[in-house]
C-alpha positions in Angstrom: 17.8 -18.4 5.7 15.7 -21.4 6.8 12.2 -21.9 5.6 10.9 -20.9 9.0 13.0 -17.7 8.9 11.7 -16.9 5.5 8.1 -17.3 6.6 8.7 -15.3 9.8 10.3 -12.5 7.7 7.3 -12.4 5.3 4.9 -12.4 8.2 6.8 -9.5 9.7 6.4 -7.6 6.4 2.7 -8.4 6.2 2.2 -7.2 9.8 4.1 -4.0 9.0 1.9 -3.5 5.9 -1.2 -4.0 8.0 0.0 -1.4 10.5 0.6 1.1 7.7 -2.9 0.6 6.2 -4.6 0.7 9.6 -2.8 4.0 10.4 -4.0 5.4 7.1 -7.6 4.3 7.8 -7.5 6.0 11.2 -6.1 9.2 9.7 -8.8 9.1 7.0 -11.5 8.7 9.7 -10.2 11.9 11.4 -10.0 13.7 8.1 -13.6 12.8 7.2 -14.8 13.9 10.6 -12.9 17.2 10.3 -14.3 17.9 6.8 -17.8 17.2 7.9 -17.4 19.4 10.9 -16.0 22.2 8.7 -18.9 21.9 6.3 -21.4 22.0 9.2 -19.7 25.0 10.9 -19.7 27.1 7.7 -21.8 30.1 8.6 -24.2 32.0 6.3 -22.7 35.3 5.3 -24.1 38.3 3.5 -21.9 37.4 0.6 -24.6 35.0 -0.5 -22.9 32.1 -2.4 -19.9 32.1 -0.1 -21.8 30.0 2.5 -22.9 27.4 -0.2 -19.4 27.3 -1.7 -17.8 26.7 1.7 -20.2 23.9 2.5 -19.8 22.3 -1.0 -16.0 22.4 -0.6 -16.3 20.7 2.8 -18.5 18.0 1.3 -16.1 17.5 -1.6 -13.2 17.1 0.8 -15.2 14.6 2.8 -16.1 12.6 -0.3 -12.4 12.6 -1.4 -11.4 11.2 2.0 -14.2 8.7 1.9 -12.9 7.4 -1.5 -9.4 7.1 0.0 -10.9 5.3 2.9 -12.5 2.7 0.6 -9.2 2.3 -1.3 -7.4 1.7 2.0 -10.1 -0.9 3.1 -9.7 -2.7 -0.3 -5.9 -2.7 0.1 -6.3 -4.0 3.7 -8.6 -6.8 2.4 -6.1 -7.8 -0.3 -3.2 -7.8 2.1 -5.1 -9.9 4.7 -5.6 -12.6 2.0 -1.9 -12.8 1.1 -0.4 -16.1 2.1 3.0 -15.6 3.8 3.1 -19.1 5.1 4.2 -20.5 1.7 7.7 -20.4 0.1 7.2 -19.4 -3.5 9.6 -20.3 -6.3 8.2 -17.7 -8.7 7.0 -14.1 -8.3 3.3 -13.8 -7.3 1.2 -12.4 -4.4 2.9 -13.2 -1.2 6.4 -13.5 -2.7 9.5 -11.6 -1.4 12.0 -10.8 -4.2 15.6 -9.7 -3.4 17.7 -8.0 -6.0 21.0 -6.2 -5.6 20.1 -3.0 -3.9 16.3 -3.5 -4.2 13.8 -5.7 -2.5 10.1 -6.2 -3.3 7.1 -7.7 -1.5 4.1 -8.4 -3.6 1.2 -7.9 -1.3 -0.2 -4.4 -1.2 0.6 -1.1 -2.9 2.2 0.7 0.0 5.3 2.0 -1.9 8.7 2.2 -0.3 8.8 1.1 3.4 11.7 0.6 5.7 11.5 -2.6 7.7 14.3 -3.6 10.1 16.5 -1.0 8.4 15.9 -2.5 5.0 14.1 -0.6 2.2 11.4 -2.8 0.6 9.0 -1.8 -2.1 5.5 -3.1 -1.3 3.8 -3.8 -4.6 0.1 -4.3 -5.2 -0.4 -7.6 -7.1 -2.3 -5.4 -9.6 0.6 -3.0 -10.3 2.4 -2.9 -13.6 5.7 -3.9 -11.9 4.1 -6.9 -10.1 2.6 -8.0 -13.4 6.1 -7.7 -15.0 7.6 -9.8 -12.2 4.8 -12.4 -12.3 6.2 -15.8 -12.9 9.9 -14.7 -12.7 12.3 -17.0 -10.8 15.7 -16.7 -9.1 18.3 -15.7 -11.7 15.7 -14.0 -14.0 16.2 -10.4 -15.0 13.8 -7.4 -15.5 14.0 -3.7 -16.0 13.3 -1.4 -13.0 14.0 2.3 -13.1 15.8 1.9 -16.4 18.2 -0.6 -14.8 18.4 -4.3 -15.4 17.9 -6.2 -12.2 18.6 -9.8 -11.4 16.6 -11.7 -8.9 19.0 -13.0 -6.3 16.5 -14.7 -4.1 12.8 -15.2 -4.1 10.6 -16.9 -1.5 
């Protein structure tokens, strides 16, 4: 792979990650609106506390989705700051790491994603695995899922 192909590949990964996060943000917006609507539509009943409990549950659900929304926005901000225009020689934010049977992209905590028919683990730079990989180079080994992995390529 040429340097330009490496950069293009990482840019594709970053764009795919941005799309995933933006989709999550849109879904959370809908969930917040639905929870608010459910809380607002809860009718008073003769059961007394049932009305208050229903409204409280709606507000709790809305708050949960709002927290998720903030996490997604933070993840989006972190991913936007990742530099995919540089070829790295050691594992760090913006690096793509290829091992036998497993690939990693240190950029955002999106978990396992399939990009161009390849499974890639998107890692947050703050995750324990990304911290374990930090500073590793091609040929270095590390433990992942109780298996020793060797870094075949890194850029």
